[in-house]
Structure formats: structure tokens, C-alpha cells
N, C-alpha and C positions, 0 to 999 in steps of 0.2 A: 504494500500500500504506500502510495506516494504522499508527500506533504500536501496539505490543502493549498488552494490558490488564494492569493490575496490581491488586492487592487494594485496594479503596476503604477510606477512613478517614472515619468519621462522628464528630461530636463535639458536646458541649454543655457549658456551664458552669452549675453549681448551687451554692447556698450551703449545702446540707445533704445528708446521706447516707441519711437515713431512707427505707426502702422502695425502695432502689435496685435490689434484686433482680438484681445483676450476677453474672456467672460468676466474676469475680475482682476483689478489692480490692488495689490496689498502694499501699503506704504507704512514703513516703520519709522516712528518719530520719537525723539527724546523729549522728555518733559521740559528740559531746559531750553528747547527750541520754541517754546510757546510762552508768551509773556503778556499778561493782561488781555487775554482773549484774542491775541494776534500772533501770527507767525513771526518768529524772531530768528530767522535764518535766511540768508540770501539764496542759498541753494534750494531751500524748500519753497521760497517765493517764486523762483524760476520754474520749478516743477508745477506749482499751483497755477501758474499762467497757462501751462500746457493743458491743464484740466479746467480752464476757464473759471478759476476761483472757487471750485467746490471744496477744497481743503480749508481755505480761510472761512468759508461759510459755516462749515461744521464746527470749526473752532469758535467762531464768534457767537454761534447759537448756544455755546456751552456744552455741546454734545461730546466734546473731546478735549482733554487736557494733557494727554501724553503720559498719564500715569501707567505704572507697570501692568501690562496685559489688558489695559482698557481698550475697547474697540468700538467702532461705530461704522455703519455702512450707509452708502448713498448711491443713487443713480449717478453715473458719470456724465459729465458735460462734454466729453470727447470720446465718442464711441470708436474712433480710429485707434485709440489706445486700449480702452476696455469699456464694457457695458456698465460695470459697477466699480465702486471704489470702497475699499475698507482701510481705515486708519487703525493701526495697532500701536499702543504706547510702549515705549522701552523704559519709561521711568527715569529716575535720576542715578541709580546705583550703577557703578562700573566694575564691581568685583565679579569674580567667577564668570568671566565673560563667555567661555565656551558653553557653560551650562545655560546661561541666560540666552545666548544666541539659539541654542537648541530648543529652549522653551518657546521662543518666538516662532520657530518653525513648526512646533507642535500646535500652537494656537492658530497659525496660518492654515495648516492642514485641516484642523477641525472646522474652521469657518468655511473653507472652500468646499468641504464635504457637505456641510449643512446647507449651503447655497446651491448644491448640486452643480458645481462648475467643473468644467473639464480643462480649461485653459487659464492659467494664472500668470500674471506678470508681477514679479516681486521687486520692490524698490526699497533698499535698505538705507534710509536717511537717518541713521543712528550711529553713534560712536561705538555702540556695542557690536556693530557689524561692519568694521572698517578694515578688514583684511580678508585675503582669500581663505584663510583657515577658518575664520568666523562665519563667512558665507557658507563654507562647507558644513559647519555645525548647524546652520539653519537648514541645510539640505538633509542632514541627519535627523533633525527634528521633524521635517516634513514626513520623512519615512516613518518615524515613530508615531506621529499623529494620524497617519493614514491607516496604519496596521489595525486589522480586526480579525480575530480568529473566526473563520466562517461558521455560521449557524448550521447545525446538522440538518435542520428542517427548512433551509433557505429555498425560496421559490425560484422558478426559472427566471423570473424577472429580476430578482435580487442577484442571481448569479451572473446575469447579463450585465448588470450595473457594476458588479465587482470587476468584470473583465475590461471595462472601459478605463483607459489610463488617465491619470491626472498629469497634465503637461504644465511644467513650471519653467518660466523664463526668468533667470536672475539678471538684473540689470546692474552692471558694474564695469568700471574702467580699469579695475585692478588686474595687473598682468598675472597670467598663470591661473586665472580663476577656473576656466573650463577643465584644466588638467587636475586641479584640486578636487573639483566636483566629481570627476571620473574616478579618482581614488576613493572618495567617500562613498560613491555608489557601490564599489566593491565591498566596503565595510557594511553598508546598508543591507546588501544581500545576505551577508553572514549574520547580521543582527536578525533579519527576518527568519532565517533558518533556525537560529537559536530560539527565538520566541515561539515559532511554530512547534518546535520540539517541547519547549517548556509548557505550553498551554494545552498540549495534547492530553486527552483523558488517559488515565493509567491503563485502561484496557485496550487503548489504541497505541499510545506511545510506550510500548513495551521495550525491554532491552533489545530484542531482535529488530523491531521497527526502527529504533534510533540507529542501531549499528548499520542496518542495510541502507537507510536513507543517506547517512553520512558517507558510507563507503561508495555509494553510487556517485555522489558529487566529487569525492576525492579522486576517484579513478578517472573522471573526466579531465582532471587537472594533472593526470599522470603521477599522482602521489602513490607512494608505497603504503598499502593497507594490510594490516593483519587483524583478524577477528578470531578470538579463542572462545570456545564454548566450555562446558563443564568438564569434559574429558581432558582437554588440554590443560585446563586450570588444575585439575587433579594431578596430572603428570608433573606439572611445574611446582606443585606444592603450595598453591595459593589457598591454603586451608582457612585463612581468616575470611576471605571473600566468599568461599564456598560455604562456610558456616552461616554467614548472613543469608546467603541465597538458599539455604537448605530447606526452608519452609515454603518455598514458592514452587508452583507447578511449571513456571517458566524458566527456561535455561538462562543463566547469566551470560553476559557477553563482555569480553575484555577487548577493547579496540585500541590499536596503536597505529597512528598515521604519521608518516615521515615526509617532510619536505626538505630536500637536500639540493641547494643550488650549486652551480659549478664552483663558485668562489664564496668562501665564508671563513671567518676566523673564530666564531663562537658557536656553541650549541646550547639550546635551551629546551627543556622538557616542560610542557604544560600538562599538569595532571588534574583530573576532575572527578569528584564524587558523583555517582550516577544512580541514586536510589529512585527508580521510577515510581515507586510507591513505598511509603514507610508507615506501617501500622504501629511500629514500636516493638513488634514481636511479642514474646510472652510478657515483657514489660509494657503491656499494651497502653497506647495513648488513650487516656480517659479524662473527662468525658469524650464522647466520640467527636465533638466539634474540634478537638485538638488534632484530628486526622484530616480535617479540611485543609486543602492547600498542600498536602504532602506529595502531590504529583510534582511539585516544584523542587523536591529534594534531589532531583537529577540535574539541577541547574549548573552545577560545576562541570559536569561532562558536556552539557549543551554548549557551555562557553568555550571550553578547550577545543572540542571537536569542530565547532563552527569557526573559531578564530583562525585555525590553521588554513582554512580555505581562503580567507582574506589575505593572510600573510603570503601564501603561495601565489595568488593572483597579482599581488603587488610586487612579486618577485624580489622580496627583500633578501639581502646578502647575509642571511643567518640560517644555520641549520636548526630545524625545529621538529620536535616530536610532540604529538598531541595524544594523550592517554585518557581514555574514558572507561571507568570501571562501572559497568551497568548491571544492576540486579534489583530484586524486590526483597523487602523485609516483611515476611508474612508469618502466619501461625499455622502449623499443622504438626503431625507426629514427628516429622523430621527436622523441625525448626530448632535452632540452637537455644540453650537455656541459660538462665542465671546460674552461675557456679561452674559452667563448662570451662575447661582449660584448652586453649588452642595454641598450636605451634604453627606460626605463619611462615611465609616464604623466607623471611629473614632468619628463621631459626629461633627467634625469641618467643618465649611462652607468655601467654596473655590469659588472665582469669577474667571471665565475663561477670561483671557486677550488675550490668543493666543491658538488656538486649536492645534498648532504644538508643544506646550509644554505639550504633552499628556503623556509622559512617567512617569513624576513625579505624575500625577493623578492616573495612574494605580498602581504605586508603593505605593502611600499613603494608599490604601486599603490593599495591600499585606503586607507592612511593619507593619501596625497596627495589622493585623491578626497574623503575626509572633510574635510580642511582647506580645500581649494580650492573645492570645489563646494557642500558643505553649510554651510560657514562657522559652525561651532559656537563657543561660548565656551570649551569644554573638549573634549578627546579623552581617553578612557580605553580602553586596548586590552588585551585578554587573549590570551595565547598560551602554548602548551606549546613554548617556543622553544629552551631550552638544557638539555642534560644537566648543565652546570656549575651550574645553579640547584639541582639535587638535591644536588650536592656541597656547596653553601653552606648550604642550609636543610633538607636532607633531604626527607622526605615529610610535613613538619609545617606549613610556611608558604610563602606566595608572596613573591617579591621584588618590591618596588615601586621602579621607577626613574622618578622624577618630575622633570620639567624646569621645575617651577613650585612654589614653596614652599607657596602657598595650596592648590593642588590636592593636593599631598603630604599636607598636614594633614587635608584632607577625607577622603582615602582611608584614612589611618591611623586617624583617629577612627572612621570607619565600620567599620573592621576590629575595633577594640576593642569597639564597641557590638554587633556581631553575633557576635563570637567566630570570625570567619573570619580566621585568622591571616595577617597580612601584615607585612612588615618593610621599612623604607626603606633603600635602598642607593644609593651614589654612582655618578656617571659622571665620571671624571676626564679632564681634557683630554688627557693623554698616552695614555690608553687609547682615547679617541674617535679620535685621530689614526691609530690602527691600521687604520681603515676606508678611509683614503685610498688610491686606486689610483695606479699609475705610468703606465698608459696609458689609464685611465678615471677618472671622478670618484671612484668607490668600488669596493671589492672586497666580495664577499659573505661573506668569512670573514677574521677578523683575521689579519694577517701573522704575528703571534706566536701561532701555532696552539696552542689549549688554554689560553692565559693570559687570565684575567679574561673568560671567554667570554660570560657573561651581560651584563657591562658593555659589551663590544664590540657585542653584538647590540642592546642598548638604544640605544647611540649611533648605530648604523646606522639604526634606525627614526626617530630624531629628525630625521634629514636630510630627512624627507618630510612633516613636520607644519607647515612654515612657522613662523609666530609664534604659533600656537594653543597655549595651555597644555596640556601633554601628560603623561600618565602611562602607562608600560608596566608591566603586571603579568604577570610570568612565573609561570605556574601548572604548570610541568612536573612539579613534585614533588607537587602536591596535586589534580590533576585526577582521578587514580585512585590506588588503594592508599594513600589518605590516612591517615596514622598519627596525626594530631592528635586531641586530645580533642574529641569532638563529631561524629565521623564513624564509619562502619561498617568502614573499612579494606579492604573488598572491592569490587573493580570501580570503577565511577564514583562520584564524590563529589557532583556538583552544586555544587562550590565556586564561589563567585562570584555566585550568584543573590542571596542575601541582601546581599552586599557591594554589588552594583550598585544594588539598590533603595535601600539606605541612602545611597549616594553621591548618587543622584538626589534623595532627600529632603533631604539637606543642601544641595545646590546650589539646590533649590527654595526653601529658607528654612524648611521645616517642622521640620527637626531640625538647627539650626546648632550 
């Protein structure tokens, strides 16, 4: 079964608006460019004259003040440019520009879809959107705002509407804008893949469904793909992952994709947790509402496996592996139990104190494989690992637990450049010791239950990465229902795709 279809986005960049003949012109205006009910910008005044004064009229009527995300719509007085005009406020704030530019794009897409337009001309008269990189973030926002996981009961008319593309013309004199938009569209496609996998129902987006869909896309790019089922995992000694998968009727899938350009100096392995559904096992999530949204527990794998597609298409000079450890955590007679002792791929023994701390078990095998067998220069791992992460950073940012200062700086700088919020957090020795077992090497839940849960989990993962520089990124709060500026706040977010591509760029030396 293939991924569902979503509404396509077409785009170009032009330096002028004459004869655009669009359905809608979207004009983004800073609050500081409006003063006492009048335009306070020579450039905006010139644009207003092309629209025969409609912008000034809306401002003088008090319909528009340029406040953050404020919008107003009017019939255009120049149909050669567009039939309608929408003004969107960029406010006064100039911080976190990539995120704000992306939010403007989301708002623009939502308005365009509401008005059922097919051709949009976008005019960024805002300091928030004054570079090709920020225009590209607007384009990323358009993509996020247009996305909708298709209804299973969609009518034929609705499906026809989905197939109609939204065409956006970005007006800019900035050199290299079209090329930057082309690169962003590659990322957009990976974000869409990631979100479609995240939003899939667990009986649809099974381990095999994800593995096969990703493999199909990867092979089209001539990437090396390996997919291991239960038998191969047993032969390899991936006993921790198999323990978690033991209660499921569906076979686990361990996916490894390799992108290897002709020239590179560094190798990075992206590793992702892939629990396509997590009931909690015998440590059952109760009440049952705590199981809602557990289809997003595979978001780490969705990020890593989708990111490598964009990295490969952008032909970055860095050697990349993407690892996705996909399985279900279910309950039946063969499910693992509290008190079980597991010897994983690393040879370390682990006592199970809670079957709902299953993600770190799956990752223990995946991370040790990445470190020992792939031998990368860096490992970056994504997982929806701990509810404690939401307590710390809410649904706004990811926590970064890096065990190497250079890698931490790379991740945080990439976060700032892309507007995908991430914050560095420590792992203190006293907390790390909480993972030590009394009858085993390790326990899968800190003995001080509930205390510093995200830090304890990060320290547990570090036990399996040998001496490879390692960063654990906990995306529990941002994989879905992301409330940060620059996201739609509904369903999946695709958080991590831009971040991964930027990390790869920085490691390759293209964006140090």
C-alpha cells in the first residue's frame, strides 16, 4: 500500500508582479511600516499604487494594523495582478526569524485554501522575509499549511480538489532565490513523507508498511537499503528489540539506508525509534486515553528515514546512514514482562523494570549496531522517548543530550538556522548512575522513578554508543501537536527533517 496523496504545491520565483493574473495576492507587512492609519514605507507606497490604493484603504479603515498574523482580505483594484488581495501582519518582533517566516507561510496557505484559490502571488514586504533563506522558510510553511492527511471517506469531488495544485509565485529580486526554493522543495517532500508516515493509523502504518514505502523511495535514488525481519534480528542477537516486539503479531523491521557520495570526509548515522504503536505492554498505559497518540511513537524513525532522502537528493558531500528500528509494543502470551532479564546485541544485560520503557530497549540494539558495525564519526538519534521531556520543554522544543561538545554545537547551531527549536540539556553522573542494575549491568527505568526521566533515558542510551560522539534528541513534545512558532499545531509536525539536513550540511563542511 502506497502513501496517501496530498495536495501538490507548485512554485516559481519572479522579480516583478506585472500580468501575474493570480487569484490572490498575499502581501506581508511589518507593523512598523504602518503609522497613524497610513503606510509608512516608500516601497509599500509604490506597491499600493500598482493596486490603485487598496492597501492604504484597508489600513485607513482600521481593518489592518500589521500586527502578528493579523489578516484582512479585499477585492483587488488591479485584476492584471490578482483578483483578491490579502494583507498579513508580520508584527514588530524580529527574533527567531526562520520560525516566524515559516508561520507566515502556514497562515498564507490556510487563507489560500479557505478562499479556494489555485494561483497565489506572494509579496514579502517585511524585514522578516528579507533573504533567500527566509523566503525558502515561507515556502516550507506553505507546504506545512497545505498538508492534510486525507479522509478515508473522502468523496470523489474532494479527491479531485486534492489533486489540483496550488501555484505560488514568490516575488523577489534576491539572487539565488529560485535555487533556494528548489532545495527547500526537496526538504518539503521529505517532510510530507515523514508526516504521512506519522499520521498513518497503526493498523495501516505498520512496521512493514513504513519499511516498504521508504525502501521504494530510497531505491529510486539508488541508495543502498537493507531490511531485516525477525529471523535476521535473531541471528544478529538483537534480543532487546525482539523482546519488545515479542507480543505483536506483526514482524519487526530493522531498516538501514546508506547514502555514500563519491567525495566525503565524515560519516554520520541517524538512528530513530520506531514504535508504530505503544500500548505500554504489561505495564499497560492506563487510563486508556494515555494510549491516544501512541501511533506517533514511531516519529524518530519517520524523521531519520525521511531525512536521508532529502540529504541524498541535495547531494551533500557527507556519508550518511539512516537507521529505523520498527516494531509494536503489544500484550499477549509472548510479550516481555517486568522482571525479565535481556542480553542485547551489545552483550550487556538489562533487567526490565517497566515494559513501557521499551523505546530505550529497542534503541540499545540499534545504537550499538550503528556504533559497532557502521563505525560513523557521529551518531544523532531521534526518539519520542520520555513524557518528562514534555514537562521540561512543553510542546515547543526538543531536548538535546549530547555527549560531545562539538556535536552539541553543531546540533544547536543547526537548530537556530532552521528554526526547529532544540535546547541543550545535561546528563549528570549521579543521574546516569541511576541506570545501574543490582543483578544486571543496567535496568531499563531509573530506580528513582519519575526523577530526571529524560536525563536517565539519555544516559541509558549512551551505554550503547561506545566512543562515537553521540547526541540524543528527545522529540516527545514536538513530534505532534507542536505548539512552537512555525508549525501547524495539529497532528504530525515533521520536526527534525530540516534539522537533520542542516546537521548533515554542517558536518559536510558546507555550512560550518
